[in-house]
N, C-alpha and C positions, 0 to 999 in steps of 0.2 A: 700484442702488440698496437695495434692500430684498432683494438678497441679500448685501450684504456687512451690512447689521444681521443678518439667523441665522445670518450667517459672527461677525459677533464674540462675538455671543451662546452661542454650538454651541462657543464656546474655538479653535474657527480651523481650522474642518471646512462642506467645501461637498460637497454632493452631486454626482452626474452631470449633469444639470440644469441646474443651477447655471457650473456646470463647461462645462457646452457653449454661457450665455447667457452667457457671458464672451466666449468668443471667436467670436458672433456678433457683441456690442457692436462688438468690435474691428472686425471686416470691415466691417460698417456704419459706420462713421462715422471708417472710413480710419485707426484708430488714435486718432484723435483723444479719447474719454473715456480710456479706459486715462493718456493722458497728464494729462489736467486730477484725474485722479483720483488720480495717483499724487505732483500739484504739491500736489495742496491736505492732503492727509494727510501728506507732507515738509513742510506748515511749520507740523505739532503735535508734529513728532518734534526732538529734539535732535540734532547731527549729536554723531557719537563721535572721540576724542582717537589717534591711535595715531602711535607711537615708530619711525617712519624707520629712528630711527638700528636698528633689531633687523631692517628687512628685509634680505632676502638673498639681497638683485639689487643689490649693493652700488655696484658700478661707475657706477652711477644718481647715490651722491652724491657721491664719489668727483671732488671738484677738475680735476685732472688728466684723471682721461674726459672734465668736459665741456668742457674748452678743448681735449683732440684733440678731439673728436667728435661737438661743437656740441653746441645745447639740447636736450631731448624735441621741442623746437616744427618747430624745422630739421627733425631727423633725418624728421620723419610727414609735413612739407613744407608746415605750417604757419605761420600769422605772426598778431600780433595779439598778442603773452604781454605776461603783468604785467613788467617790466620792476626793479622796486623792490622784487618778492617773493623771497626767495631761491630754492638749488636743488632741496634736494626742491618746494619750491612748484611752481614750476616745470614739473618731470618731471608733477604730480598733475597741475597744470592745464590742459596740453597732452594729457598723455593720455586725461583725460575730456573736452578737446573735440573728439580725433580719434574718441573713440566719440557725442560727439554730432551731428558731425556727418558718419560713413560707414559708421557701426558695429561696429569692431572697433580694437583697439590691439594692435599686437604688440611682444611686449616686441622690445630690443636687448641685451640679456644675457637668460643661462641659466641657469636652475635648478641648483644645484649636481649633480656627476657625482652623489654617493654617491643623496641623495633619489632620482632621475632612478633607477639602476640597485635600489635597492630596491624602491620602485615594480616596475619593470619584473617584477620578479622575485617581489612577491606578486602581481599582476594575472597571471601566469605559469602561477604552481600556482595557484591557483584556478580556473582557463579548464582546464590538464588535473584537476584534481580533477572537473570538471561535465565532462568533456566527453573524455575520456581523452585522451591522449599522443597516439596515433597522429590520432586529428579533430582538433587543434592544432596537428601540424606538417604535414598535408596544408593546411590554410587558411593556412601558412604557405609553406608552397612551391607552394599554387595549382594545387592540383592537380584533374585532373576526376574531381567527385564533391565536394569539400570544400565544406562550409561559407561563403553568402556575410563570413556575418559572422559573431561569438558574443561573446559579450558578461560583461562580469563587474558584477553587478547592486548596488543600492546596496545590499543585505543585507552585503553582502562588502564592498561600500569603505568601508561607514561603519568599517569596522575598520581602515584603514587609516592611522596615522597620521601616514605621506608629504599622506597629501589634504589634512585639515586643518592639514599646515604649513605647504602651498601657500599652500591656502585662507586660512588668517588669517594670511600673510604684512603688515605694515602697508603698505607703498606699493599693494598689490594691492588691501586694501579702502578706502583711500583714492582714488585714485585711481575703483574701483567705485562711492563713498558719493557722492560729489563728484556722481557720472556723475549717480546714483536721487536723488541730494537727503536720503539715506534711509542708518543704518548697514546697510551686507546682511547679512545671513540665511545660513550656510551649510547646502544643502538636495544630497538626493538626488547623489547621487555615482555613477559611472559607471565603466566600462571597456570599449571596444570593440579586439578585434581582426579589422580589412578586410581579407579575402584577394583578392587577383589575379585567378578564378579567375571563369570570365566567363559574364556575366548571362545565365534564360536571355532574360529581356521585359522592362516596362516593369517589368512587378511586381515582379518580382525587384529593382531598384534600390530600386521603392518604399517595401517590405519594411525594409528597410536605411538607408532615409533617405539616396538616395543621387541622389534628383530636384527639383528647390527646392520648396522648405516654410517654413512661418511657424514659430518656436513660440511656444505662451501661455504660457506655466505661471503666471504671478504678473499685476499689473500693473506692477510694474515689475523686470526682473531683468538678469542679463549671468551669461550662463557663461565657466568659467575653465579654459582645455584646454591639454595639456599631450602634448607627445609625446614618446613613448616608445622610436619611433625615431626614425631618421632619418625623413625627408620631403621628397620633391618631387616633381616635377609629374607623376612615373613611378607615385608612391605614391598619390595618391589622397588630395591634399592637399582638408584645411578648403575651400569653394567659398563665396563671399557672394557677390550683386550689393550693391556702397554704395551704403549711401544710403535705400535699398529699408523700412526704421522707421519714415522719415519722408514718401517719399515715393515713389507705382511708378502705371504707370499701375492701369489700374480694374482689368481683369481677373483681375489682378494681384494683386489683395486679396483675391482668392476662399480659404474654408479648401480641404486641399486638398493634392496635390504640381502641379508645373508643370515640364515635359519642357524642355530647352536648346533647345531651339525654337519653345516659346511663348517663352521668354523672350528669345527673338534678333530674334521677329518683332515682339515689342515697343520693340526699341529698346535694350537692354539692356544687351547682346552688350558694352562698352564697359565700361562700368560694375564686369565682374566682374572677383573677386578672389582671385588662388590663394596661399595661406600657408604655404608651405614651411620647413622650418628642420630644423636638427641636431635628433640626443632633445633632450631640455631646451630646446625652445622653447615659451617660456606667451604667448599671449596673452588676449586679451577678446572678446566678443563681446553684441556685443547681439544674441541671436538670434529676433526678431524679425520684423530683414531675415531677407529671400529666401536663402538659406543652402543646402548640401546636402552631404557625404564626398563628392566626389570619386572615383568608381570607379580603382580601382588598375588600370594597365596590366599592370607588372611586379615587381612591390616591394607584400609590405603592409603593414598599419599600423598597431600600434600610438596606439593615443588615452586617456587620462581627461580624464577634464570634471568640475565640479566646477558647480553650479549657485548661485548669492550671488543672494539676490531680496529685496526691499523686500516683508515678512510684513506683505499686507494685503489681500488675494483670491483 
């Protein structure tokens, strides 16, 4: 509470000690403190209204598409929808409920191809400018000695209009607001090229976030991901243990990395989800759940993501 008071009075800044305390309290309370603070703050903020007619994911609002594939709650295996609400509200409610229950939601609609191609090209140009064409080619081809991961940082990605177009899509904003209880704020866009070069050890996997861990950016947050290349089981899909943003065995609340063996020994193997999809696949994840980027086996992966946050800690 004292740290939050200083955060507000300083205009939105925390020092390193306060950030580490944020993580420590999350661990000690098994996430309950953050949920309580977020809920209290949400009661004092007005929700925004978004024009869902402007979404790039038009298929969700197409009645013909709805009758053909069923409602989003059916697609995600959920029940208990509000049958009195309109199609758009059902989509938002179902997606938010999936986030609440499982910690993730994947769109069945791809982002528009021109956006994907343009964003991919900009990311690759930035990677080449920073690392050299040879290094980028070596990473894509998984050559011995290639970097396991090359990153486009926020300083560059903040200049990509495609990132803003995606992160400000009214459907995604509505889903995240329904989940967090507050209008989301766009923050920290990045992109990663993950190579299928063989890792030397667990430390190498840890350094590129390919061991299980949880994020703790703010009190409330959701990440929006978009695949810029096709991603299957051999491309290192985003992998998570669904439901662990809500509960998990005590040893796995510890801050830091957790091996696959530790996760399986805790009985969480059946809850593992691998998110695959074509280039343009978009998904939302509350990365306070246990997650990792699986290490690619035969094909490298290019992914971009940004943070939608409850800007309150």
